[in-house]
C-alpha positions as CSV (number, residue, x, y, z in Angstrom):
1,M,-44.2,-26.4,26.9
2,T,-43.9,-26.0,23.1
3,V,-40.5,-25.8,21.5
4,S,-40.2,-23.3,18.7
5,K,-38.8,-24.4,15.3
6,N,-36.2,-21.6,15.5
7,L,-35.0,-22.7,18.9
8,F,-34.8,-26.3,17.7
9,K,-32.8,-25.2,14.6
10,Q,-30.5,-23.0,16.7
11,T,-29.9,-25.9,19.1
12,M,-29.3,-28.5,16.4
13,G,-26.9,-26.0,14.7
14,C,-24.6,-26.3,17.8
15,F,-23.9,-29.9,16.9
16,P,-21.1,-30.2,14.3
17,T,-21.8,-32.6,11.5
18,G,-19.9,-33.9,8.5
19,V,-21.0,-32.7,5.1
20,T,-21.9,-35.0,2.2
21,V,-23.2,-34.6,-1.4
22,V,-25.8,-37.3,-2.4
23,T,-26.3,-38.0,-6.1
24,A,-28.4,-40.2,-8.3
25,Y,-29.6,-40.4,-11.9
26,A,-33.2,-39.3,-12.5
27,A,-35.4,-41.3,-14.8
28,D,-34.6,-38.9,-17.6
29,G,-30.8,-39.5,-17.1
30,Q,-30.0,-36.2,-15.5
31,V,-27.8,-36.2,-12.4
32,V,-29.6,-34.9,-9.4
33,G,-28.3,-34.3,-6.0
34,M,-28.2,-32.4,-2.7
35,T,-25.9,-31.4,0.1
36,A,-26.7,-33.3,3.3
37,S,-25.4,-33.1,6.8
38,A,-28.1,-35.6,8.0
39,F,-26.0,-38.7,7.3
40,S,-25.2,-41.6,9.5
41,S,-24.2,-45.2,9.6
42,V,-27.0,-47.5,10.7
43,S,-25.8,-51.1,10.6
44,L,-22.8,-53.3,10.0
45,D,-24.8,-56.4,9.1
46,P,-25.9,-55.5,6.5
47,L,-23.9,-52.4,5.8
48,L,-26.5,-49.6,6.0
49,V,-26.3,-45.8,6.0
50,L,-29.0,-43.2,6.0
51,V,-29.5,-39.7,4.6
52,C,-32.5,-37.5,5.1
53,P,-33.6,-35.5,2.1
54,A,-36.2,-32.8,2.5
55,K,-39.5,-33.8,0.9
56,D,-39.8,-30.4,-0.8
57,A,-36.3,-30.7,-2.4
58,E,-36.4,-30.8,-6.2
59,C,-34.4,-34.0,-6.2
60,Y,-36.4,-35.8,-3.6
61,S,-38.4,-38.1,-5.9
62,A,-35.3,-39.0,-8.1
63,L,-33.1,-39.7,-5.0
64,T,-35.7,-41.8,-3.2
65,E,-36.8,-43.8,-6.3
66,A,-33.3,-44.5,-7.7
67,D,-32.1,-48.1,-7.4
68,Y,-28.6,-46.8,-6.6
69,F,-27.3,-43.5,-5.2
70,S,-23.9,-42.2,-4.2
71,I,-22.8,-40.4,-1.0
72,H,-19.7,-38.3,-1.2
73,L,-17.9,-37.4,2.0
74,L,-16.4,-33.9,1.4
75,A,-13.0,-32.7,2.3
76,G,-12.3,-29.5,4.2
77,E,-11.5,-27.5,1.0
78,Q,-14.7,-28.6,-0.8
79,G,-17.1,-26.0,0.7
80,S,-17.8,-24.6,-2.8
81,L,-19.0,-28.1,-3.8
82,A,-21.3,-28.3,-0.8
83,R,-22.7,-24.8,-1.7
84,Q,-23.1,-25.8,-5.4
85,F,-25.3,-28.8,-4.4
86,A,-27.2,-26.8,-1.8
87,K,-28.7,-24.5,-4.5
88,S,-31.9,-25.0,-6.3
89,D,-32.7,-24.6,-10.0
90,E,-29.1,-24.8,-11.2
91,D,-27.0,-27.4,-13.1
92,K,-25.3,-28.8,-10.0
93,T,-22.8,-30.7,-12.0
94,Q,-21.4,-27.8,-13.9
95,G,-17.6,-27.9,-14.0
96,L,-17.4,-31.3,-12.2
97,S,-15.6,-34.5,-13.3
98,L,-18.2,-37.2,-13.0
99,E,-17.8,-41.0,-13.5
100,K,-20.2,-43.9,-12.9
101,G,-19.8,-46.0,-9.8
102,P,-19.6,-49.8,-10.2
103,N,-23.4,-50.0,-10.1
104,G,-24.0,-46.9,-12.2
105,S,-24.6,-44.1,-9.8
106,P,-23.0,-40.8,-10.4
107,K,-19.6,-40.4,-8.7
108,I,-17.9,-37.0,-8.2
109,Q,-14.1,-37.2,-8.5
110,G,-11.9,-35.7,-5.8
111,C,-14.0,-36.2,-2.7
112,L,-12.6,-37.5,0.6
113,A,-14.6,-40.8,0.2
114,H,-17.3,-42.2,-2.0
115,L,-20.0,-44.7,-1.0
116,E,-22.3,-46.3,-3.6
117,C,-25.6,-47.5,-2.1
118,H,-28.5,-49.7,-3.2
119,H,-31.9,-48.4,-2.1
120,H,-32.8,-50.4,1.0
121,A,-35.8,-48.5,2.5
122,L,-37.5,-45.2,2.7
123,Y,-39.2,-44.0,5.9
124,D,-41.3,-41.0,6.8
125,G,-39.5,-38.5,8.8
126,G,-41.9,-35.6,9.0
127,D,-40.9,-33.0,6.4
128,H,-37.9,-35.2,5.4
129,G,-37.6,-38.7,4.2
130,I,-35.2,-41.2,5.9
131,L,-33.5,-42.9,2.9
132,V,-31.6,-46.0,3.9
133,G,-29.1,-47.5,1.6
134,E,-27.1,-50.7,1.6
135,V,-23.5,-49.9,0.9
136,T,-22.3,-51.9,-2.1
137,H,-19.0,-50.1,-2.9
138,I,-16.6,-47.8,-1.0
139,E,-13.6,-45.7,-2.2
140,L,-11.5,-44.1,0.4
141,P,-8.8,-42.5,-1.8
142,D,-7.4,-39.9,0.6
143,T,-7.2,-40.1,4.4
144,D,-4.7,-37.3,4.7
145,R,-7.1,-34.5,4.1
146,E,-9.4,-33.2,6.8
147,P,-13.2,-33.5,6.5
148,L,-15.6,-30.6,5.9
149,V,-17.9,-29.9,8.8
150,Y,-21.0,-27.8,9.3
151,C,-21.8,-26.0,12.6
152,R,-23.7,-22.8,13.4
153,S,-24.6,-22.3,9.7
154,T,-20.9,-22.3,8.8
155,L,-18.8,-24.7,6.7
156,G,-15.2,-25.3,7.6
157,S,-12.4,-27.8,7.8
158,L,-12.1,-29.9,10.9
159,P,-8.7,-29.0,12.5
160,P,-6.1,-31.7,12.2
161,I,-6.5,-34.5,14.7
162,D,-3.3,-35.9,16.2
163,A,-3.8,-39.7,16.0
164,K,-2.0,-41.2,18.9
């Protein structure tokens, strides 16, 4: 039996994921980036995470060739930021407050958390790459806000979780 791409996408869309923005500096100094829900921890020793950029994304080469890149975990009210980095052919940093992380990757202010990563490995993942980064710096400035989640083609805030 062959599974259709549409059925696969519909099925995977039923699985809620967190939403991130991944950024790096291109060789020409421009900030590049993308919105990614394909993000996961990989290892505690060493500290590794992965993101999966589409090979046809305009930022693919810059992200996968950068020595350092940043992953920003988005808060529930940052849906507009997720949409801004999901668009092609636009200045994705317009109106944003950017700094450099300790190792020089672009850091967006105001996110739920920021991870700076050193390029560890790049694997083939079909029409996506599997970019593995070693986490070199973390900022977790605000644990009181709820995270942004993506499910069934919709962005929304995770309802408050009663920690008991």
